[in-house]
C-alpha positions in Angstrom: 25.7 -11.3 15.8 23.3 -8.2 15.8 22.0 -9.3 19.3 25.4 -8.7 20.7 25.7 -5.1 19.1 25.4 -2.3 21.8 21.8 -1.8 22.7 19.5 -1.1 25.5 18.1 -4.1 27.1 14.3 -4.3 27.4 13.6 -2.4 30.8 11.0 -5.0 31.7 13.7 -7.6 31.9 15.9 -5.5 34.2 13.1 -5.2 36.5 12.2 -8.7 36.6 15.6 -9.5 37.5 15.9 -7.0 40.2 12.7 -8.1 41.8 14.0 -11.6 41.7 16.9 -10.6 43.6 14.5 -8.6 46.1 12.4 -11.5 46.3 15.3 -13.6 47.4 16.4 -11.2 49.8 13.2 -11.0 51.4 13.4 -14.9 52.1 16.3 -14.8 54.3 18.0 -12.7 57.1 21.4 -14.3 56.8 23.9 -11.6 56.2 26.3 -13.6 54.2 23.5 -14.2 51.5 22.3 -10.5 51.9 25.9 -9.3 51.3 26.3 -11.5 48.4 23.3 -10.4 46.8 24.2 -6.7 47.2 27.4 -7.8 45.6 25.9 -9.3 42.6 23.6 -6.4 42.2 26.6 -4.0 42.2 28.7 -5.9 39.7 25.8 -6.1 37.3 25.2 -2.4 37.5 28.9 -1.6 37.3 29.2 -3.9 34.1 25.7 -3.0 32.4 24.8 0.4 33.3 25.0 3.3 30.6 26.2 6.9 30.7 22.5 8.2 31.0 21.5 10.4 33.9 19.4 7.6 35.6 22.4 5.5 35.7 23.9 7.5 38.3 21.3 6.8 41.0 22.4 3.7 42.2 24.7 5.3 44.7 22.0 7.1 46.2 20.1 3.7 46.8 23.1 2.2 48.5 23.5 5.0 50.9 19.8 4.9 51.7 20.6 1.2 52.3 23.4 1.9 54.8 21.0 4.5 56.5 18.5 2.1 56.7 21.0 -0.5 58.6 22.3 2.2 61.1 18.8 3.4 61.9 17.4 -0.1 62.5 20.3 -0.9 64.9 20.1 2.4 66.4 16.2 1.7 67.0 17.0 -1.3 68.7 19.5 0.3 71.1 17.1 3.2 72.2 13.9 1.7 72.3 15.1 -2.0 73.8 16.0 -4.8 71.7 13.4 -7.2 72.8 16.0 -10.1 73.2 17.1 -11.0 76.7 20.6 -12.4 77.0 23.6 -12.3 79.1 25.5 -11.2 76.4 25.6 -7.4 77.4 27.6 -5.2 75.4 26.9 -1.8 76.9 24.9 -1.0 80.2 23.0 2.2 79.3 21.0 4.0 82.1 17.4 3.0 81.7 14.8 5.8 81.4 11.5 4.8 83.4 8.3 5.0 81.4 4.6 4.9 82.7 2.8 1.7 83.1 0.6 2.0 80.1 3.7 1.7 77.7 4.3 -2.0 78.7 6.9 -3.8 76.3 8.8 -0.7 75.5 11.9 0.6 77.3 14.3 3.5 76.5 17.8 2.6 76.6 19.0 0.1 79.2 21.5 -3.0 78.7 22.3 -3.5 75.2 22.8 -7.2 74.2 24.8 -8.7 71.6 21.5 -10.5 70.3 19.7 -7.2 69.9 22.2 -5.6 68.0 22.6 -8.6 65.5 18.7 -8.9 65.1 18.5 -5.1 64.2 21.5 -5.6 61.9 19.9 -8.6 60.3 16.6 -7.0 59.7 18.1 -3.7 58.5 20.3 -5.5 56.2 17.4 -7.4 54.6 15.4 -4.2 53.7 18.4 -2.4 52.6 19.2 -5.4 50.0 15.7 -5.0 48.7 16.0 -1.2 48.5 19.6 -1.8 46.6 18.1 -4.4 44.2 15.3 -1.8 43.4 18.1 0.9 42.9 19.8 -1.3 40.5 16.8 -1.6 38.4 16.2 2.1 38.3 19.9 2.2 37.3 19.9 0.1 34.5 16.4 0.2 33.1 15.5 3.5 31.0 12.3 4.9 33.0 11.1 6.5 29.6 11.1 3.3 27.8 9.6 1.5 30.7 6.4 3.4 30.6 6.1 2.6 26.9 5.6 -1.1 28.0 2.9 -0.1 30.5 -0.6 -1.5 29.3 -2.5 0.7 27.5 -5.3 0.7 30.1 -2.7 2.2 32.7 -1.7 5.1 30.6 -4.2 7.4 32.4 -1.8 7.3 35.4 1.1 7.5 33.2 1.6 11.4 34.1 2.0 10.3 37.7 4.2 7.5 37.0 6.8 9.3 34.9 7.2 11.8 37.8 7.7 9.4 40.4 9.8 7.0 38.4 12.1 9.8 37.2 12.6 11.7 40.5 15.5 9.7 41.9 17.6 9.5 38.6 16.8 13.1 38.0 18.0 14.0 41.6 21.2 12.2 40.9 22.0 14.1 37.8 20.8 17.5 39.4 23.1 17.1 42.2 26.1 16.7 39.7 25.4 19.9 37.9 24.3 21.9 40.9 27.7 20.7 42.6 29.6 21.7 39.7 28.0 25.0 39.3 28.4 25.9 42.9 32.3 25.0 42.6 32.8 27.7 40.3 31.5 30.6 42.4 32.0 31.5 46.1 29.1 31.6 48.8 28.3 30.8 52.2 30.9 28.7 53.8 29.2 27.6 57.0 27.9 24.0 56.9 24.3 24.6 57.1 24.7 27.3 54.7 26.3 25.2 52.1 23.6 22.2 52.6 20.9 24.9 52.1 22.6 26.1 49.0 22.9 22.6 47.6 19.7 20.9 48.8 17.0 23.4 47.7 18.3 23.8 44.2 18.6 20.2 43.7 15.2 19.2 44.8 13.7 22.2 42.7 15.6 21.2 39.4 14.9 17.4 39.8 11.2 17.9 40.3 10.9 20.6 37.5 12.6 18.3 35.0 10.4 15.5 35.9 7.2 17.6 35.4 8.6 19.1 32.2 8.8 15.5 31.1 5.3 14.7 32.1 3.9 18.1 30.6 5.9 17.0 27.3 4.1 13.5 27.2 0.9 15.1 28.0 1.1 17.6 25.2 1.7 14.8 22.8 -1.5 13.1 23.8 -0.1 10.4 26.0 -2.8 8.1 27.2 -5.6 10.1 25.6 -8.7 8.4 24.3 -11.8 9.5 22.1 -14.8 8.2 21.0 -15.6 6.4 24.2 -19.4 6.3 25.3 -20.7 7.0 28.8 -21.8 3.3 28.9 -18.4 2.0 28.0 -16.8 4.2 30.6 -19.1 3.1 33.5 -18.8 -0.6 32.5 -15.0 -0.6 32.6 -14.9 1.2 35.9 -17.3 -1.2 37.4 -15.3 -4.1 36.3 -12.0 -2.7 37.6 -13.7 -2.1 41.0 -15.4 -5.2 41.1 -12.3 -7.1 40.4 -10.2 -5.2 43.0 -13.0 -5.9 45.7 -12.7 -9.6 45.0 -9.0 -9.6 45.2 -9.2 -7.9 48.4 -11.6 -10.4 49.9 -9.7 -13.5 48.4 -6.2 -12.2 49.7 -7.9 -11.5 53.4 -9.6 -14.9 53.3 -6.6 -16.5 52.4 -4.8 -15.0 55.2 -7.8 -15.8 57.8 -7.7 -19.5 58.2 -11.4 -19.0 59.9 -13.2 -17.7 56.7 -14.8 -19.9 54.3 -12.6 -21.6 51.8 -14.8 -20.4 49.1 -13.9 -16.9 49.6 -9.9 -17.7 49.3 -8.5 -19.0 46.3 -12.0 -19.0 44.1 -12.8 -15.4 45.0 -8.9 -14.5 44.3 -9.3 -16.3 40.8 -12.6 -14.4 40.0 -11.2 -11.0 41.1 -8.1 -11.4 38.6 -10.4 -12.4 35.8 -12.8 -9.6 36.1 -9.7 -7.2 36.7 -8.1 -8.4 33.6 -11.3 -8.0 31.6 -11.7 -4.4 32.9 -8.2 -3.5 31.9 -8.8 -5.3 28.4 -11.9 -3.1 27.9 -9.8 0.2 29.1 -7.1 -0.7 26.7 -9.3 -1.0 23.5 -10.2 2.8 23.7 -6.7 4.0 23.8 -5.1 4.0 20.5 -1.4 4.3 20.2 1.4 3.3 17.9 4.9 2.5 18.8 8.2 3.6 17.0 10.8 0.9 17.2 9.3 -1.1 19.8 11.7 -2.8 22.0 12.6 -6.2 21.1 12.5 -9.4 23.2 15.5 -11.8 22.5 17.6 -14.3 24.0 19.4 -11.7 26.4 16.2 -10.6 27.7 15.1 -14.1 28.4 18.3 -14.9 30.1 18.6 -12.0 32.1 14.8 -12.6 33.5 15.5 -16.1 34.1 18.7 -15.6 36.3 16.7 -13.2 38.5 13.5 -15.5 38.8 15.8 -18.4 39.4 17.5 -16.5 42.3 14.0 -15.9 43.9 12.9 -19.5 43.4 16.2 -21.1 44.5 16.1 -18.9 47.8 12.3 -19.7 48.4 13.5 -23.5 48.4 16.3 -22.7 50.8 13.8 -21.1 53.3 11.5 -23.9 53.3 14.3 -26.6 53.5 16.9 -25.2 55.2 15.8 -23.0 57.7 18.7 -22.7 59.7 20.7 -21.2 56.9 18.1 -18.8 55.5 17.3 -17.7 59.2 20.3 -18.0 61.6 20.1 -17.6 65.2 21.6 -14.9 66.9 24.3 -16.8 68.9 26.3 -18.6 66.4 27.9 -17.6 63.1 25.8 -17.9 60.1 26.4 -20.4 57.6 26.0 -21.2 54.0 25.1 -24.1 51.9 25.6 -24.9 48.2 21.9 -23.9 47.4 22.0 -20.9 49.2 25.2 -19.8 47.5 23.7 -20.7 44.2 20.7 -18.9 44.8 22.7 -15.7 45.8 25.2 -15.6 43.0 22.8 -16.7 40.0 21.8 -13.5 39.3 25.6 -12.6 38.0 24.5 -14.6 34.7 22.7 -11.1 33.7 26.2 -9.3 33.2 27.5 -11.5 30.6 23.9 -12.2 29.1 23.1 -8.6 28.6 24.4 -6.7 25.6 26.5 -3.6 26.0 24.4 -0.4 26.6 24.2 1.9 24.0 26.1 5.0 25.2 25.0 8.7 24.4 26.3 10.3 21.4 28.9 13.0 22.6 29.0 16.0 19.9 32.4 17.3 19.3 
């Protein structure tokens, strides 16, 4: 019964769920699947977001997604679609370019395939951005940083500024809009934008910096009693592991490289990097007040996101026409693709209701 009381879900669970949806979106260009994933993310956010400032940032990510789609289609129109077809929608005058820019043209005939290709690519990127926005709107960024491994606390100040910038931007925009509505000012469009945008950016960055300064004042990520030898050993392990991971990834992508430099080198790099993280974490002592619990709702939310990514990966490998439809026919949906796009909805009934902020009277 206590698991269903209002409480904040573990932020890592929301991020794993959102990254699973983003991974599913990256495996397809089918607009029906992508729009379904966007709808799933929107429904879960509307059902399980709290009244905290970061919960209002989801609208900004949706606006960014719409802008991405529009810009991607415009780039296809202005720079040439790269898809030759007889289905010409608009025949714009083409601007001649010198010979050294072969493959690029300005304007010219706008074909149906070029517009659809830009729309499909832009919609896939926009869906990934919206999924990340859903995680940012559902997960408490301050509590998320408490879950960061101890070895990474040295970059926590930079992380807290980056993670809280967009949520603080949404809250600052609301407060500045309310303040400016109470007083008169420049009525010109450009003047209103300048009076609105500059205070919002300044306030959002200042509040994020204040949070980072408060964490630094309280000793966030501080370590003591570390010898120079231990510090050099930890740094060497981290650099060696990173270098081995880079070599392993490059050898895995390059089929001409020796196979011993692929998977074995990647595994060795990961092992060395983990050893470095463990060594760095031992020199950071910290305690946690009321740590976030891991219960059945967290596992169910994570499982729904991971299932979406895994199912869409299977669809991309075994149902290629559905995952990557052509540009001359209407995209289709299969049962597996529909299940992969909608399984993320399990997160809404699985997660408990969020704890709302206390309103003083």
